[in-house]
N, C-alpha and C positions, 0 to 999 in steps of 0.2 A: 298698458302704460300706467305706472304708479301715479297716484294723485299727489300733486305737489304740496297741497295743504289739506289735511284731513285725516280720516281714519287709517289710511294706508301708510302713514308715516310711522317710524319706529317710536315706541313709547320710552325708549332708553335715552335719558337726558345726556348721559356721557357720550353716547353714540352721536347724538345731535351736535354736541359740542365739538367732537372730532370732525364731523362733516363740515361744520361752519368754519373751523380752523383751516381745513384743507382747501375749501373753496375760496375763502377770503385770502389765503396765502397766495394761491396761484393768480387770483385777480390782481392783487396789489403788486405781486412780483412782476407781472406783465406790464402794469402801469409804470413801475419804476424803470424796467429795462427798455420798454418801447417808447415811453413818453418823457419821463423825467430825465433820463440819460440822453434822450434824443436819438437813440440808436435806430429806431424805426422810421424816423422822419414823419412825413405826412401820413404814413400808413398806420400810425399808432392807434387811432380810434378803431380801426378794423381789427387789429390784434386784440384790443381790450374787449370789444363787443363779442368776438368769437370765443375768447377765453371764458367770459361770463356765461355765454350760451352753453358751452359744453359742460361746464361745471354745474350749471343748473340741471341739465339733463342727467348728469352723473349722480348728483347728490340730492335732488329734489325729493326723492322718496324717503330719504333718511331724516332730513331736518327741515325741509321746505325751501332750502337754498336761499336764505336771506342774504348772507355775505355782506351785511350792511347794517350797522346799529340803528340808523334812521328807519330802515324798513322794519326791523324788529320792533322798534318803539311804535311805529305806525300800526303794525299788526296786533300789538298788545292793546292799543287804543281801540282797534276795531273788534277785538275779542277773539282773535285767531291765535293768540299766543298767551299762555298763562304766566302770571307773575313769577311762579317758581321756576319757569324755564328761562327767564331773562338772563340770569348770570351765565347759563350754559350757551347762550348765543353771543351776548355782547362782549364778555371777557375774551373768549377765543378769537373773536373778530378783531379786537384791538391788538391782542398779542400777535396775531398773524400779520397784521399790518406792519408792526415794528420789526418782526423777524424777516419779513420780505425785503425790507430795506437792507438789512445786514447781508442776507444771502445775495440779493441783487447787486449790492455794491462790490462784493467779492467777485461775483461773476462778471459784471460789466466793467466797473472802474478798474479792476486789477487785470482780469482775464483778457479784456478786449482793448484796454488802453484808452478808453473814452475819458475826456477831460472831466474833472470834478464837477459836482452839482453847484450851480450858482443860485443864490436866493432870488426869488421872483419879486419884483416891485410892481404892485398893481397900480394901474393908471387911475382907476375910480373904484373906491370901496362900495359905492352905491351899485355900480354895475356888477361887482362881484356878488353882493347880496342878492340882487335880483336874479342873476344867472344861476346861482346855486339853489335858490328857493324854487324857481320855475322848473328847472330840470329835475330836481329831486321830487317835486310835485308830480311831474310827468312820469318819472320812473315808478313812484308809488301808485299812481293812478292806473298805469298799465298793469302792474303786478296784481292789484286788486281785481281788475276786470278780466284778466286772462288766466290768472293762476289760482284765484280763490273763488270767484263767481262762476268760472267756467272750468273748474278743475277736471283733469282727466283728458284734456285736449292734447293734440300733438304739437301745437305751435307756441306754447307759452314761453319756452326757453328762447326761441328765436325772437319773439316779440320783445322780451325784456332785454336781451343782448343788443338788439337793433336800437332800442330806445337809448341805451347808454352810448352806443356808437354815434347816434345822431346828436345827442347832447354834447359829446366830446368834440365832434366836428363843428358844432354850432357855437359853443361858448368856451371851448378849451383855451382859446387865446385870450379870453377875458378873465376867467376865474381859475384856470387849470382844469376845469371840468371834473371836479371830484364827486359831488353828489353822494358822498359816503364818508361818515366820520372815521372809519378805519383807514380809508385812503388819505384823508386829511392828516391823520396821525402819522402815517408813513411820510407824507410831505414835510411835516414838522421835524421828524427824526432825521430825515435826509438833508435838512437844511434848505430845501426848496422853498419853504414858507417860513416867514418869521412868526415867532410866538405871538407877537402883538397883532398879527393879522388873522389868527386862527378863528376868532369869534365870528368873522365874516363868512366862515364856512360852516362851523358847527351849528350856529343858531339857525340860519336859513335852511340847512338840511333837515333839522328836526321839525321846524315849522312847516316846511314844504311837505314833508311826509304826513304830518298830522292833518294839514289842510286837505290833502288828497282824500283822506279817510272821510272827513266830514262832507266834502263835496260829493263823494260817491254816495254817502247816506242820503243827502238831499236829492240826488239824481234819481235813485231807485226807490226811495222811501224806506222808512225804518223797518217795515214789516214784510218787505219783499225778499 
C-alpha cells in the first residue's frame, strides 16, 4: 500500500498537479450533480464521501490526495508540503472546481432536465462560520492523524471520506457543507452562493485547517 504522504509519493510536481486536478474534479462534480442540483436527494452525502474515498485510494500515492486548498495550506503549515509545490496543488484544485460546474451543468441541467440552480440564502452567517470552521477542522484533524502520522495504513481513505460524509449530513443544511475552497468556488460559479457570502466559507475553512495543525501539535508535542 503506498504511503499517502511521504517518500513513496512521486517527486514530479506536474504529476501531482494532474492528480490533484483529477481528484478535485470528480469530487466537485459529484457535489454539483448529487447535492447542488438535488439529483441525489438525501443520499448526496453518501455519494460525496464515497467519491472522495475512492479518489484518495486512487491518487494518494501520487500527490497525497489533498483535493482541497485548505488541506494543502494546513499541510504546508505542518511542514508536509513545500512552498514550491503549492501552485501545483492549489491552482489545479481551483480550476477543477470551476470546470466541474460546467461539465456538471451540461450533464445534469441539460441532459437530465433538472431545474436551474437557485441561490442559497443563509439563515445565520454565524452558524455558517462555525459549521465550516468546525468541520474543516475535523477533516484536517482526521487527515493529520490517519494519513500523515499513521501513513501506510489501509483505512485512511475511508476515514477521510466518512468525515466529509458525516459533516455533510450534519451541517449541510446550515452551510452547504463545503469544507473546501475548491467546492466553494464551484458554488460561486454555479450561482448557488452569492459572492457577498463567500467570505463565510473561505475564511473559516482556512482557519479551521490551520487550527487543526496546531491542536495536533499541542496534543502530541512538538518533538514526537
